[in-house]
N, C-alpha and C positions, 0 to 999 in steps of 0.2 A: 395360654400361659399368661398373657398380659391381662386378660379379663379377670382371671382368677386372683391374681395378685392385687389388682385394683379393688376387687370386691372385698378381699380380706382386709385391706387397708381401710376401705370405706366403712367397714363394720366396726372399726376401732374408733371411738370418739375421742376428740382432743379435749384437754382441760381448758376452759376459757380462761384468759388472763385479763384482769381488770384494765380498763383504759388508763393510761398513764403509768402503768406498772413496768413498762419495758426498761430493762437495765441498759447500761452504757454500751453493751456488746451486741445489743439487738440491731438487726439491719434488714433492709429490703432484700428478700432472696429471689423474688420474681415480680414481674409486673404484667398484668393482663389488661390491655386496653387502658393504660394509665391507672389501673387499680393495683395497689401494692399487696404482696403477700409477705408477711414478716417471718423471719427465720425462727423466732421463738415459737410461733404457731406450728410450723412444720416440725420442729424439734420436739415439742410436747406430744404431738400426735405419734411421731415415730417412736418415742420412749414407751408409750402405751402399747404400740404395735409389738415392740420387742418383748413385752411381758406375756403376750399370748402366742407368739411365734418365734422359734429359734432361728437366729440369723447368723450364718457363718461369718467370720471376720472379713472374708474376702467379698461378701455380698452386701456389706453395709451400704456402700454408696449406691448400689443398684436399687435396694429396697427404699432407701431414703428418697431416691429420685422418683420412685413410684408414688410415695407419699406426696411429694410436691406435685405430681401429676394430678392427684385427686383434688388438691387445692385449686389447681388451675381450671379443672373441669367445674368445680363448684362455682368459681368466679364467673365462668362463661355462662353457666345456667342462671345464676343470680342476675347477671346483666341482661340476658334475654328476657327473663321474667319482668324486669323493670321496664324494658322497651315495650313489652306487650301488656303492661299494666296488670300482670298476674299477681294476685295477692293471696297468700296463704294465711287465713285468719286463725285465731286461737280455737275457734269452733271447729274448723276443719281438722286441726291437729287432734283436738279432743275426740272428735268422731272417729278418726282413724285408730286412735288408741283403744277406744271402746270396742271396735270391731275386732281388734287383735285380742283383747281380753276375752271377748265372747268366743272367738275361735278356739282359744286354749282353755275355755271353761273356768275362767277366773272371775269371780264374782265381786271382788272389792278392789278399789284402788289401792288400799293399803297392802293387800296381798300381792298385787302386781308390782308395786314398788320394791317390796321385799324380795321378789323373784329377781328383779333387775339387779339389785344390789348384791345379793348373795350368789346367784347363779351366773349372771352375765357380767358381774363386776362393773356396773355402769349406774350412775345416778339417774333419778327420774328426769331432771332437768336436761341432762346430756341426751337422754333418750328422746325427749321431745324435740331437741335440735336436730337429731337424726331424722325423725319422722318429718319435720318441716322441710328439710333439704330433699328428702325422698319425694315428697308431694310436689315440690317445685319442679323437680326433674320430670315427674310424670305429666304435670300440667303443661310444661314447656313442650314435651314430646308430643302430647295430644294435639296441641296447636300447631307445632311446626311440621310434624310429619303425619300424624294420624296413624294410629295403630289399630288394625281390624281386629275385632275379637275372634277367638277360635270358634270353629263350627262344632256342632253337636257330634258329628262324625269323628272329628279330630279328638274330641274329648273322650269318646267311647273307645277309640283306638289306643289312646294313652292308658285308659283304665285296663284294657285287656293286656297291654304290654307290661304294665306294672302291678298286675293283680297280686303278685306274691309279696309286694312291698307295702300295700296299703293297710295291712294289719287285719285283724279279725274282730268280729262281734260275736258275743256269747248269748245264748238263749238260756235264761235261768229263772227259777222260782226261789222265793226266799220266805223265811219266817223272820219277823223283825220285832224286837223289843227295844224300847227306848229307855234311856236313863232319865229319871225325873229330877235327880239332883246329882251333885258331884261327890257325895260322901262315899267312903269305903263300904259302908253298910249297904248302900244302894247298888254299888258295883257288885257286891256279893250276892245280893238278892236276885238281881237280873241274871247274873251268870249261872247261879244255881237253877233258877226257873228254866233257862235255855237248855241246861244239861238234862233237866227232866223232860223237856219237849223232845230233845234229840233222842233220848232213851225210848220214848214212845214210838218215834219214827223207826228206830232200828228194831223195835220188837214187832213191827208190822203195820203201824198206823200209816195210811197213805199220806204222803207229804202234803198234798193239796188239802186234805182234811185238817191236818195240823195247822196249816197256814190260815185257813178259814176260822178255825177255833181259837187260835192263840196269837196270831200276828197282830201287831199294832200299826201296820202300814195300811191305812184305810184305802189307798189307791189300788192295792193289789190283793188284799185278803179275800175279797169277794170272788176273785178269779183264781183262787187256790195259790196265791203268792206269785202268780205269773208276772214277770217283768218284761217278757218278750225278749227281743233282740237288743242288746245294749253294747255300746262301745266302752271299753274299760276306762278311757280317759274322761268319760262323762260321769263316773261314779267315784265314790270315796276311794282314795288311794290304797288304804289298808285292805279294804274289801276287794279291790281290783287285783291286788297282789296275790290273794288266795284263789280267786276265781281263775287267774291265768294258769295256774298249775293243775287245773282240773281238765281231764280229757276223756273220761268214760261216761257214755250217755246213761243217765239215771244215777250218777254218783252224787252222794250227799256229803257235804262238808262237815267238819266239826263246828264248834261254836267260834264265831269269828267276831272280834271287836272292831268297830269302825269309829269314826269320829262322832257319830250320832247315836250309837247304841250297839246291840248285839244282833248277829245274824246267823241263820243256818241256811245254806244254799244248796239247791238241787241243780245239777248241770245237765242240760238237755242237748247240748250240741254247740258247735261253732261253725262259722263260715267267714269267707273274706268279706270285708266291709263292702256293702252293696253300692253299686254306682250312683244311684239316686241320692243317697245320703252324703256323698262327698262330691257331687257334681259341681257345686259352686267352687270348691277348693280346687278341683282339676282345672276348671276354667281360668281361676286366678293364677295357677302355676303356668299354664300355657300362655296366658296373656303376658305374665311377667317375663317369661322367656323371650317372647317376641319383642316386648318393650325393651328388654336388656340388649338384644341384638341391634335394634334400631337405634337405641340410645348411644351405644358404642360407636356406630358408624356416624351418627350425626355429630357427636362430640368431637370426634376425630377430624371431621371436615370443618367444623366451626373453629377448631384450634388452628387449623392451617390458615383460615381466613382472618383470624384475630392477630392483634399485635402483642405477641408474647415474648417478653425478654426475661431470660434466666440468668441469675447472678450467682448461682450455686457452683462453687469451683469444681466440685467432683461429680457434677451432674452426669448421669449415664443415660444415653438414649436407649429406648427399648426397641 
């Protein structure tokens, strides 16, 4: 319960407040080894936490106390990093963000920033702050404790246990025509041409022959439009939505518009995402779980060893 609450709070970024902007009512709410934590910081993060999680009136003090606990943990990790000369550079933060973008198939920083602001309700700079704190925790834990990576056997066992949750990949062929400009006339031309091709397929032309003859996807047309096994998150969202609804082997779609042009898709089957293609992700999941367990124990012990003074009047022990 405690770990879940602390995780939820840690995922909610606080709004930084400019130096010197403290009002007359601000005060030190806690001290960790002579380092102060300001009440305004805790209040700012707690207000944002309330926007994403309903908190009953009787639980306000409890959850606000957990917010303060996260600040205390952050301070302990920051101090440990300084003692061990651990530095998280701008390049390390950038590299971590690039890996996240790659994992979610996001190609541009602009697209990533828009996703953060629209979906996750967080600014890019706030997100960078989160990443930096996460890297500090990982580096401190690696140095202080040392977390062994999971074994191949453990990763395979996780895959077998969670095979129904890993999603599916689809085997498809397609015929593709691209738009050469954004005019209505071009839209109409390509759409009509695709309807003509679809008519030929429905009247008996083999799909693979149609792909070799008409498709403008140079990578697949010589193979009869075969794309092989694809994960839906790796392709255009509009195209993926249509493929997801196909389930009969040999089924041919209607004309589908995507962000790059028009498609006709042939469905050849689906299967759970294969182990090798998500092996690295599974290792990361298992390592993160192990790291989280060790981190919780280490932080709890270091807090006991640290000089922590709390001046929050309604602080609730967990």
